[in-house]
N, C-alpha and C positions, 0 to 999 in steps of 0.2 A: 291232553296237556297242550299240543300245538294249537288247538283252536282257542284255548283260554289265553296263551301266550299272545296271540295275533290281535284277540279283542283288548287285551289291556294295552298293548304296543300302540294300537290305532287310536285308542281312546286318549292316550298320553301324548301322542304326537301332534294332535291337533293344535296345541297351544304354541308350537315353535314354527320358525321360518321354514321355507320351501327347501333350502339347501340343508338345513339340520334334517328335515324330515326325509330327504332323499338319502342321505348317508346312514340314517337308522333303519330305513325300509331295506336297503341292500344288505345290511348286516342281518336284520332280521329273516330276510328270505334265505341267507345261507344257514340260519340256525333251522328253519322251517325245512330245508330241503335234507337236512340229517334226520328229520322225524321219522320217515318211512323205515330207515335203517335201524332206528332205536328200538322197534318193537322186537326185533330178532335178537337183540342183546340181553343180558341179564339185566334186572331192573336196577340194581346198584350201579353197574357200568353206565347204562344209559342215563340215568338220574345225574351221574358225575359230568358226563359229556354235557348235559343240559344246563348245569350249574355252571361249569367252565364257560360256555356259549354266552349264557346270561351275563356273567361277569365281563366277559370281554367286550359284549355289546353295550354294557352300561359304562364302561370305562372310556370306550371311544365316543359315546354319546355326551359324556361329561366333558372330554376334551373339546369337542365341536362347540358345545354350548358354553364352555369357558371361553373360547375364542370370540364367539358372537357377542357375549357380555362384555369383553375387553373393547372390542370394536365400537360397541354402542356407548360404553363410558368415554372413550376417546373422542367420538363425534361430539358428545355433549360438552366434554371439556373444550374442544375447539370452538364450539358454538359460544360458550360463555366467554372465553378470552377474546374472541373475535368482537363481541359487544364492548369490552373494555378497549380494545385496541382501536377502534372506531372513533373513539372519544379522544385518543392521543393527539396531541398537536403537533407531533413529529410522526416521520414515517416509521411505521411499526409493521413487522412480519412475524408470522408464526411459522416455524419451518420443523421438519422432523431431523432425526440424527443424520441422515443422509443428504441433508441440505435441500430437500424438496420443499417447496412453499405449499402449505396447507392453507394458509389465510393471509391476505395483505389488506390493511386499511386503504382508504382512498387516497390518501397522500403518497403512500408507497406505490401505489399502482400507477398514479399520475407521473411521480417523480421517476422512477427508473423501471416501469413496466413489469412489476411484479405481480404474477397472477398465480392462482392455485394450479399445481401440477408443473411449473416452471423451477428450474433449479435456481437457487438464490444467487450463487456466484456468476451465473450467466446474466442475471439482471443487473448486477452491480459492476459490470464490465465498463459501463459509460461512466462510472463515478471514481472507482479505484483502478490503480494500475494492475494490481495483482490480487483480485478479491479472494481467490481461493485460500492463498496463504493467511490473509486477514481472518477468514471465517475459520479456518482449521485452527488456528492459534487460540482464537477467543473461545471456540467450543470446547477445546481440551481443558482450558482454565475453567470454565463453568462446569464441566463434569466432576472437578475436583472440589471447587469452593462454591458451586452452586449459582455463581454470577462472576461477570468479567467485564471490564471497561477498558477502552483504549482509545486514545486520540489519534486519528489516521489522518496523516499528512497528505494532502491532495494538491494539485495545480492551484494556487491562489487562495486556499483555505485549508481549515483543519475540520474534519468531521468527527465528532465523539460518537463512538459505537460502544453499545452496551447489549448484553446477552444475559438471559435468565433460563435457568433449567427449571421448567415448570412441571417437570414429571412426565409420565406415559410417553418418553422417548421425544418430547417435544421442547423446542427452545423459543423464546421470545426475542426478537431482535428491534432495537431501537436505534435510529439512525437520525441524530439531531443536526439535520443539514439546514443550511440558510438557504430558505426559498428564495431570497432576493438575489439578483445578480449584481455584478459590477457596473452594469450599465443602466440599472433602474432608474437612477436619478438623472441621466445624462438628458440633454436637451435635443439629441439627435436619434433617428430610430435605428434600433439596434435588434437584430433577431439572433438567438442562439439556438442552434440545431445540432442534432446528433446523427446517429445512424438512421439510414432510410428516410432521410429527410424530416423526421419527426422535430417539431419545434419544443425545445425545453423551457425556454423564457422568451417573452415578448416585453419590452419595455414599455413605459407609458407613452413615449414619443411614437413608437411604431404602432401602438394600438389607436392613437389618436389620428394618425396618418391614413391608416387603412380602414377606420372605423368600426372594427370588429377584431376579435382575438383569434387568430388563425391558430390550427394545431399543427400542419403539416406545410411544407414549403410549397406542395402543389396547390394548397388553397391561395397563395399569394401569386406565384407565377403559373404559368400555362404548363410548363414541364419542370425539370429540375433547376437548380440554382444556376442562373446565367453566369457567364465568364465576368471576372471584374473587368470595370471600365465601360462595359456594353451598355446601351440604352435599350431597355425593354420596358414592356407594360406590366404593371402590378395591378391586381385585382383589389378593389376596395369594396367597402358595402354598397356603394350606388354605381360607380363606375370603374374605370381603370385610368391610371396615371403613369407617365413616363418616369422611370427611376433608372439609376445607375448603382451598382452594388460594389462593395469593396471589403476584403477580409481584414477584420482587425486583430484577431487572435486565434489561435488554433491549439487545443490540448487533445491529443489523441483523436478520436472521432468527433469530439465537440468543437464547434467553430462559432466565433461571434463575427456576425456579417453587418455591415454598415448599409443602409438603403437611403439614397439621397435623392429626393424628387428633382427632376430637371425641368427647365422650360424650353420646349422646342418651337416656341412661337417666333413670329418674325422680329419681334423687338429683341432689345439686347438681354442676353442672359445674366440672370442674377448671380452674383458671386455666392458660392457656398461658404459656411462659416468655418473656413479652414483653420484660421487661427484659433478657434474657440474649441475644437474638438478634444475631447477628454482623452486623448493618447498622442504620444509623440509622433509626428508625421513630417516626411520631408518628401518634396518632389523634385525628381531628379531627371536630368536629360540623359539619353542613352549612353554619352560619353562620361557619366558621373557628375556632371556639374550641377551643383545645388542650386535650383530655380526659386524654391519657396520652402519655407520652413515654418512651422507653427510655433507657439509660445512654449509648450511642454518641451518640444524637441531641443528649442534653443536653450532652454534650462538645463536640459540633460547633456546636451553635447558640449556645449560651451559657446566660445566664440566663434560665430559663422557669418559670413557675408554673402548673402545670396547674390548669385550672380559671378561671384569671384572665386568662392571656395569650391574646390572639388572634394568628392566624398573620400578619395584615396588619401588625401591630406590629413584628414581628421579621424580615419579608422585604418585599422591594421590587424594582421593576425592570419588572413587566409595563406595558404601555401602555394598559391598562383596569383597573377597578376588580378586586380580587382576589375578590371575592364573586361576581362574573360567572364566573370560571374555577372557583371551586367549585361553582356550580350547573351548569355544564355538565359538570362531572365526576360530578355526583350524578345527571345524566339516566339514564333506563332504559337507552337505547340508546348510552351513552357507553363508549368504550373507554379504557383507561389512557392519560392524555396526560402529558408531560413538559415542563417549563418550567424555565429558567435564570432564577434570582433572586440578589439580593444580600442578604447578612444585615445587619441593622442593629446591627453590633457596633461597639464604640467602641475595643477594643483593637486590631484589625486588620481588613483588608478579606478577606471572604471569600464566593465564590460557591458556590452549590449548585445540583444538578440535582435537582427534586423531580417525582416521579411519584405521581399520586393515582390511587387504586381504591377503588371503592364497595364496602363489605362491610356485613354485618349483624351487630352485637354485642349480644347478650342482647335480641334484639328490637328493636333501634334502629338506624336506618341511619346509618352514620357513613363517613367517608374514612379510609383508611391512606395517609400520606404517606411514601414511601420516599426517602430524601435521600442524594445522592452528592456528595462533595467536587468541585467544579469550578474551584476557584481556579486550579489549574496550567493547566487548558484556557482559561481566560479570558486567563490572563498570555501563554500562546502566541498566543492570537487578538490581543491588543493588539501583540504583537511583529511579526506578520504585517502588521496594518494600518500599523504605523511603516514596516515594510520598503517596503510599496507607496508611502507617501508620501515615502520617500527615492528610490524609483525615479522617482516623478514629479517631484521636484526635479531630479535628474539630467538628465532629459528637457529640463526647462525651463532648466538651466543650459547644456546644449549648444546650445539655440535662441538663447538670448541671447548666449553666446560667439562665435557665428558673426558676429552684428550688431555686437557691441562689437568685435571684430576688425576690421571694416571701418573704423570711426571711427579706431582706433588706426593703422591703415595711412595714413589721410589726415594724422593729427597728426605721425607719424614723417616722411612725405614731406616736408611744409612745414618741419618743424624741420631737416631735412636742406638744404633750400634756404636757410634763413637762416644756418645754419652756414657755407655756401659764400660768403656775403656779409659775414660779420664774421671778423675775425681774433681771435687769442687776446688782443691788447691791448685789445680793445673791452670796455667795462664790461658789456655784456649777453652776453658769449660763455659766462661760467659759468652764467648762468640757461638758455642754450639747451641747453647741454650737460646740465644737470639734466633738462630736459623731455624730451631725447633718451633719457637712461637711464631715467626713470620710464616712458616710453612702452614701451621695450624690457621693463621689468620688468612693466608691465601685460599686454603681449602674451605674457609666460611665465605670467602668471596665468590668462590664457585659455586657455593650452595644458593647464593643470592642471584647469581647469573641463571640458574637452573630455575629458581623461582619466577624470575623476570619472564623466562621464555615458557612458562606456564607447563613446566614438566616436574614441579615439586611443590608441595604444599608446605607453606611457612607455619611453624607452630610457635605461638608467642611465649615467651619465659621472662621469669624475673631476674633481671641483672643486679649486680652489686657494682654501683659506678666507681668506688674506690678501686676495685682490682681491675676493672675495665680500663680505667684512666692510667693506672699505674704501669700496666702492660704496654700502653701507648708511649708513655715518657721515653722510653729508650729509643723509639723509632723517632719521635719527634726531636730528640736533642741532636740528632745528625742531620736534621733538616733546617733548624733555625740558624744555623751558621755559628762560627767560633766566638763572634762578638756579642753574642745573646745567650743567656743562661735562662733556662726554663725550670721554674720551680713549681711543684705541686703542693698546694696547701687545701686541706679539706676538713670538715668537722669530722672527728673521730666516730662520732655516733650517727653518720650520715645514713 
């Protein structure tokens, strides 16, 4: 019997992978090692042991085989979905339930470095402020409804994100990102780079200036990004040219950098198109005097007279003198810093985000101020603060309502006792009824306060307007005054 079992097992296992054969042979060896002892046992007992061993062996073998088949089906499913994802015009990623990327199309790999084996939330850190929360929320909805979609607001744009539960523990994510940047149509060269010097976008003017489309900052400059205002050599397709850089905007680790070619020849230096730059810019002296302002900055700030107006006259909001902020920005080791300030305009309220960078212009050290309209951001911040206040009022109302309800209970109870002691002919009976009704009305108001503080669920009910308004007539007659008479007239079948 052992020899027959071995021949059958050896012949059957040849059709399966090596890891399946290894597990089966180990279990088969355990069964065969029992064979020498089986001859000393009664035939019924030995046969029973062999049947149990064969059953255990076949069960384990089927478990391993089922895992292999499931893994094979999963790979085939990913392969099929990958072929469709590659044809998608937007960034598409296939990830498992743990958030690990199993496949990403070329757009997703180039847009946010999504590769197989990398966690999806780590790849999206350059796009969203809190990608883990977005992915967790949408995946939970997809598990329930099969799909989910949300428009995620980022700095400067809104990214529609959708996810589909495709089975086998896999989810298909689509990110409808606008591959065009805000500087694509600008006439000045702009580079948009993220972490580790990776270039996210290169506009047409920058590609024309360099003669090729670089992928990293190191391909443009010999080392990392040079300091603002410093003249360095930029590598082009044929040679290198002298340029200077300036930070236009920054959002997290993503930065837009302006590259301006400079002429270091003996002749007079050509003037840069400062007034035509597509971003509000001001050139300031170290003491805050506005020396030059471009067209968009003049439109944003309002009345400016270059050479006469100081930045302290048109901006306010810092908790310390503005000249201290300017001095810190002009220090040798200073990095570009941003502040939110309020413009001193009489026609409307405007908030701006000001970023200062030190540059050298015609041999003179000055400051370049990049302005961004932050009025809408400040409005949203004020609305958020007001929402926090209303939440605090709701919590306070809930606490007061419980204590007030205890007082109303005592008033209503004593009023009920007084009504039992007086009949309708008593002159004080009407006043007691009014006390009882107003106490009940106050209790209803307390219920509304509790509902406002989200501590009680309101249940809609049908009201009879005749009875409701009739109850209010007694209270309103005392409020309208002595010279006004209030009469209630309604349809009897209302």
